[in-house]
C-alpha positions as CSV (number, residue, x, y, z in Angstrom):
1,X,-6.5,-2.5,-95.3
2,X,-5.4,-4.9,-97.5
3,X,-5.8,-4.1,-101.7
4,X,-9.0,-5.1,-103.2
5,X,-7.3,-6.9,-105.6
6,X,-5.2,-9.7,-103.5
7,X,-8.1,-10.2,-102.0
8,X,-10.3,-10.8,-104.8
9,X,-7.3,-13.5,-106.0
10,X,-7.7,-15.1,-102.5
11,X,-11.5,-15.2,-102.8
12,X,-12.1,-16.8,-106.1
13,X,-8.3,-19.3,-105.5
14,X,-10.5,-20.2,-102.4
15,X,-13.3,-21.0,-104.0
16,X,-11.6,-23.0,-106.6
17,X,-10.2,-25.4,-103.4
18,X,-13.6,-25.8,-102.5
19,X,-14.8,-27.0,-106.0
20,X,-12.1,-29.2,-105.6
21,X,-12.6,-30.7,-102.2
22,X,-16.0,-31.2,-104.1
23,X,-15.3,-32.8,-105.9
24,X,-12.8,-35.5,-103.8
25,X,-15.8,-35.7,-101.9
26,X,-17.6,-37.1,-104.9
27,X,-15.8,-39.5,-106.6
28,X,-14.4,-41.1,-103.4
29,X,-18.0,-41.7,-102.3
30,X,-18.9,-43.0,-105.9
31,X,-15.8,-45.2,-105.2
32,X,-17.4,-46.2,-102.1
33,X,-20.5,-47.1,-103.9
34,X,-18.3,-49.4,-106.0
35,X,-17.0,-51.4,-104.0
36,X,-18.9,-52.3,-101.9
37,X,-21.7,-53.9,-104.9
38,X,-18.3,-55.5,-105.8
39,X,-17.5,-57.3,-102.4
40,X,-21.3,-58.2,-102.5
41,X,-21.0,-60.0,-105.8
42,X,-17.8,-62.1,-104.8
43,X,-19.7,-63.3,-101.9
44,X,-22.2,-65.6,-103.9
45,X,-19.9,-66.2,-105.6
46,X,-17.4,-67.6,-102.9
47,X,-20.9,-69.2,-101.1
48,X,-21.1,-70.7,-104.3
49,X,-17.6,-72.5,-104.5
50,X,-17.9,-73.5,-100.9
51,X,-21.4,-75.5,-101.4
52,X,-19.8,-77.8,-104.4
53,X,-16.4,-77.6,-102.2
54,X,-17.3,-78.4,-98.4
55,X,-19.1,-81.7,-100.4
56,X,-15.5,-82.5,-102.7
57,X,-13.1,-82.1,-99.8
58,X,-12.3,-85.3,-97.7
59,X,-11.0,-83.9,-94.8
60,X,-11.7,-80.0,-93.0
61,X,-8.4,-78.8,-94.0
62,X,-7.9,-75.6,-95.5
63,X,-4.0,-76.9,-97.9
64,X,-4.6,-73.1,-100.4
65,X,-4.0,-75.1,-103.3
66,X,-1.4,-76.6,-102.8
67,X,-2.7,-80.8,-102.1
68,X,-1.4,-82.1,-105.1
69,X,2.1,-80.2,-105.3
70,X,5.7,-82.4,-104.1
71,X,7.0,-78.4,-103.8
72,X,8.0,-78.4,-99.9
73,X,6.6,-76.0,-98.0
74,X,8.9,-72.8,-95.6
75,X,8.3,-74.0,-92.3
76,X,7.1,-69.9,-91.7
77,X,4.1,-67.4,-91.4
78,X,4.0,-64.8,-94.2
79,X,2.7,-62.1,-93.6
80,X,1.2,-59.6,-96.1
81,X,0.5,-56.2,-95.3
82,X,-1.8,-53.9,-97.5
83,X,-1.3,-50.4,-97.6
84,X,-1.4,-47.3,-100.2
85,X,0.5,-45.8,-103.0
86,X,0.7,-43.1,-100.7
87,X,-1.1,-39.4,-99.9
88,X,-3.9,-38.9,-98.3
89,X,-3.6,-41.9,-96.8
90,X,-3.3,-40.0,-93.4
91,X,-1.9,-42.0,-90.7
92,X,-3.6,-45.8,-91.3
93,X,-0.5,-46.9,-93.1
94,X,1.7,-46.2,-89.9
95,X,-0.6,-47.8,-87.6
96,X,-0.8,-51.0,-89.8
97,X,2.4,-51.1,-90.7
98,X,3.0,-51.2,-86.9
99,X,0.6,-53.8,-85.9
100,X,2.8,-56.3,-88.4
101,X,6.4,-55.7,-86.9
102,X,4.6,-55.9,-83.4
103,X,3.9,-59.1,-84.7
104,X,7.5,-59.8,-86.7
105,X,10.2,-62.3,-85.7
106,X,13.3,-62.2,-88.8
107,X,13.4,-65.7,-87.7
108,X,10.2,-66.9,-87.9
109,X,8.3,-64.7,-90.5
110,X,8.2,-63.5,-93.9
111,X,6.9,-60.2,-95.6
112,X,5.3,-58.8,-98.5
113,X,3.7,-56.1,-99.3
114,X,1.0,-54.4,-101.4
115,X,0.7,-51.0,-102.2
116,X,4.7,-49.0,-102.3
117,X,3.7,-46.9,-99.1
118,X,4.3,-49.3,-97.2
119,X,7.2,-50.8,-98.5
120,X,8.9,-46.6,-98.1
121,X,7.8,-47.6,-94.3
122,X,9.2,-50.2,-94.1
123,X,12.6,-49.8,-95.9
124,X,12.5,-47.1,-93.6
125,X,12.5,-49.8,-90.5
126,X,15.1,-51.5,-92.4
127,X,12.5,-54.4,-92.4
128,X,13.3,-57.0,-95.7
129,X,10.0,-58.5,-97.1
130,X,10.7,-60.8,-100.0
131,X,8.7,-59.5,-102.8
132,X,6.1,-55.8,-103.5
133,X,4.0,-55.8,-105.1
134,X,1.6,-51.8,-106.2
135,X,-1.7,-51.0,-105.0
136,X,-3.8,-52.4,-108.1
137,X,-5.2,-49.1,-109.4
138,X,-8.8,-50.7,-110.8
139,X,-11.3,-51.4,-108.4
140,X,-12.5,-54.3,-110.1
141,X,-11.3,-57.5,-112.0
142,X,-8.0,-57.5,-109.3
143,X,-5.6,-60.1,-110.2
144,X,-4.2,-61.5,-106.6
145,X,-2.6,-64.3,-108.4
146,X,0.6,-63.7,-107.6
147,X,0.1,-62.9,-104.5
148,X,-1.8,-66.4,-103.8
149,X,1.6,-67.9,-105.2
150,X,3.4,-66.9,-102.4
151,X,0.8,-67.9,-100.1
152,X,0.9,-71.4,-101.2
153,X,4.4,-71.7,-100.7
154,X,3.9,-71.1,-96.7
155,X,3.0,-73.2,-93.8
156,X,0.5,-69.8,-92.8
157,X,-0.3,-66.4,-93.9
158,X,-1.6,-63.7,-91.8
159,X,-3.1,-60.7,-93.8
160,X,-2.9,-57.5,-92.2
161,X,-5.0,-54.6,-93.8
162,X,-7.1,-51.8,-93.7
163,X,-11.1,-52.1,-92.5
164,X,-14.0,-50.0,-93.5
165,X,-16.3,-49.8,-90.3
166,X,-17.5,-46.3,-91.4
167,X,-17.4,-43.1,-93.2
168,X,-15.5,-41.4,-90.4
169,X,-13.7,-44.3,-89.0
170,X,-11.6,-46.7,-90.2
171,X,-9.3,-49.0,-88.0
172,X,-6.4,-51.4,-88.8
173,X,-7.0,-55.6,-88.7
174,X,-5.6,-58.5,-89.9
175,X,-6.4,-62.6,-90.5
176,X,-5.1,-65.9,-90.4
177,X,-6.1,-66.4,-94.6
178,X,-6.7,-70.6,-93.7
179,X,-8.9,-69.6,-90.7
180,X,-10.5,-67.0,-92.3
181,X,-11.6,-68.7,-95.7
182,X,-13.0,-71.6,-93.2
183,X,-15.1,-69.3,-91.5
184,X,-16.4,-68.4,-94.1
185,X,-17.8,-71.1,-95.5
186,X,-19.2,-72.5,-92.2
187,X,-22.1,-69.7,-92.9
188,X,-23.0,-70.5,-95.8
189,X,-26.1,-72.7,-96.6
190,X,-26.3,-76.1,-97.3
191,X,-27.3,-76.0,-101.0
192,X,-30.0,-78.7,-102.4
193,X,-27.6,-80.8,-104.8
194,X,-25.9,-83.5,-104.2
195,X,-22.6,-83.2,-105.7
196,X,-20.8,-85.8,-105.6
197,X,-18.3,-88.2,-107.6
198,X,-21.7,-91.1,-107.8
199,X,-23.5,-87.9,-109.9
200,X,-20.9,-86.1,-111.8
201,X,-17.8,-87.0,-114.0
202,X,-14.4,-84.3,-112.4
203,X,-10.9,-83.6,-114.7
204,X,-8.9,-84.2,-114.4
205,X,-9.7,-85.5,-111.3
206,X,-11.7,-84.9,-108.4
207,X,-8.0,-83.8,-105.9
208,X,-7.8,-81.4,-108.8
209,X,-10.9,-79.9,-108.2
210,X,-11.0,-79.5,-104.4
211,X,-7.8,-77.6,-105.5
212,X,-8.6,-75.3,-108.1
213,X,-11.7,-74.7,-105.7
214,X,-8.9,-74.2,-103.3
215,X,-7.3,-71.6,-104.7
216,X,-10.3,-69.9,-105.6
217,X,-11.6,-69.5,-102.1
218,X,-8.2,-68.2,-101.2
219,X,-8.2,-65.5,-104.5
220,X,-11.6,-64.2,-103.5
221,X,-11.0,-64.0,-99.9
222,X,-7.3,-61.6,-101.0
223,X,-9.3,-59.5,-103.1
224,X,-12.2,-58.5,-100.7
225,X,-9.3,-57.8,-98.0
226,X,-7.7,-55.7,-100.9
227,X,-10.7,-54.3,-101.5
228,X,-11.7,-53.8,-98.2
229,X,-8.4,-51.2,-97.9
230,X,-9.1,-49.8,-101.1
231,X,-12.4,-49.6,-99.1
232,X,-10.9,-48.1,-96.1
233,X,-8.9,-45.4,-98.3
234,X,-11.1,-44.1,-99.8
235,X,-13.1,-43.5,-96.8
236,X,-10.7,-41.7,-95.2
237,X,-9.9,-39.4,-98.4
238,X,-13.9,-38.9,-98.6
239,X,-13.3,-37.7,-94.5
240,X,-10.0,-35.7,-95.5
241,X,-12.0,-34.2,-98.2
242,X,-14.9,-32.8,-96.1
243,X,-13.4,-31.9,-93.2
244,X,-10.9,-29.9,-95.5
245,X,-13.9,-28.8,-97.6
246,X,-15.5,-27.4,-94.4
247,X,-12.9,-25.3,-93.7
248,X,-12.3,-23.8,-97.5
249,X,-15.7,-22.6,-97.3
250,X,-15.3,-21.4,-94.1
251,X,-12.3,-19.6,-95.4
252,X,-14.0,-18.1,-98.8
253,X,-17.2,-16.9,-96.4
254,X,-14.4,-15.2,-94.8
255,X,-12.5,-14.0,-97.8
256,X,-16.6,-12.3,-99.1
257,X,-16.8,-10.6,-96.1
258,X,-13.4,-9.2,-96.3
259,X,-13.8,-8.6,-100.1
260,X,-16.5,-6.7,-99.3
261,X,-15.3,-4.4,-96.8
262,X,-12.7,-4.2,-98.8
263,X,-14.6,-2.8,-101.7
264,X,-16.1,-0.2,-99.4
265,X,-13.4,1.0,-97.9
266,X,-12.3,1.5,-101.8
267,X,-16.0,3.8,-102.1
268,X,-15.6,5.5,-99.0
269,X,-12.5,7.0,-99.8
270,X,-13.1,7.9,-103.5
271,X,-16.5,9.4,-101.8
272,X,-14.1,11.8,-98.9
273,X,-11.4,12.5,-102.2
274,X,-14.7,13.5,-104.3
275,X,-15.9,15.7,-100.8
276,X,-12.6,17.4,-100.6
277,X,-12.0,18.0,-104.0
278,X,-15.2,20.0,-103.9
279,X,-14.2,21.9,-100.2
280,X,-11.5,23.3,-102.5
281,X,-12.7,24.2,-105.3
282,X,-15.5,26.6,-103.3
283,X,-12.4,28.2,-101.4
């Protein structure tokens, strides 16, 4: 029989693990709720911008806000990989990188990676990338300007990201950024107010306003993709912590039973010693 002190120490340690995993599970759940609210608010803002934009643009092309730029566009497809910073990320980053690499052609693609885990994975695979960024720690006011500047340099951009399906299920997806923005716009209902050069004065010019709206909607879409990736990561952590808490609970219950048995065994041994001592005393 194990020493009762050892069992007690192990029981207390397991109880601490139960409390920690419960706390991490609660934190992940809180972040999930906050990010869902963020995405809903950004969708409303996007809809308002699109109502203005669709009445001002002169054709169906989405130019990523570079309409007035004279800089030469790189005739390649930019691939943006949004991964985690590492730790508790499971195998979903591995799936994402594998999906991206299955589409990668060094002569046709350049890569920008968000998240230290993805950068490490690409380095291990000896796949070059032109820039890397840390995954934003905050879930609000995410600055995607550096990413947007990279997007504006290229003919087209595909984003690979982690998708939240449910608390217990996450997947990896890819979207072509320009098409994604345009498709989102098609779901926006028509506004009542007519916005045109006849009813409004646009400064410095209508073209500048259109460029600004395109940049804004592109940044909103990039922010939402990052938020969804973070949502999937939090859900993955929630799932991992939930499983760890259940396992820790089982171990804690087993150790409580083992401790009770050790206590009873210790009492039985002491009782035997007392009885044997009394027998010897009466002989």
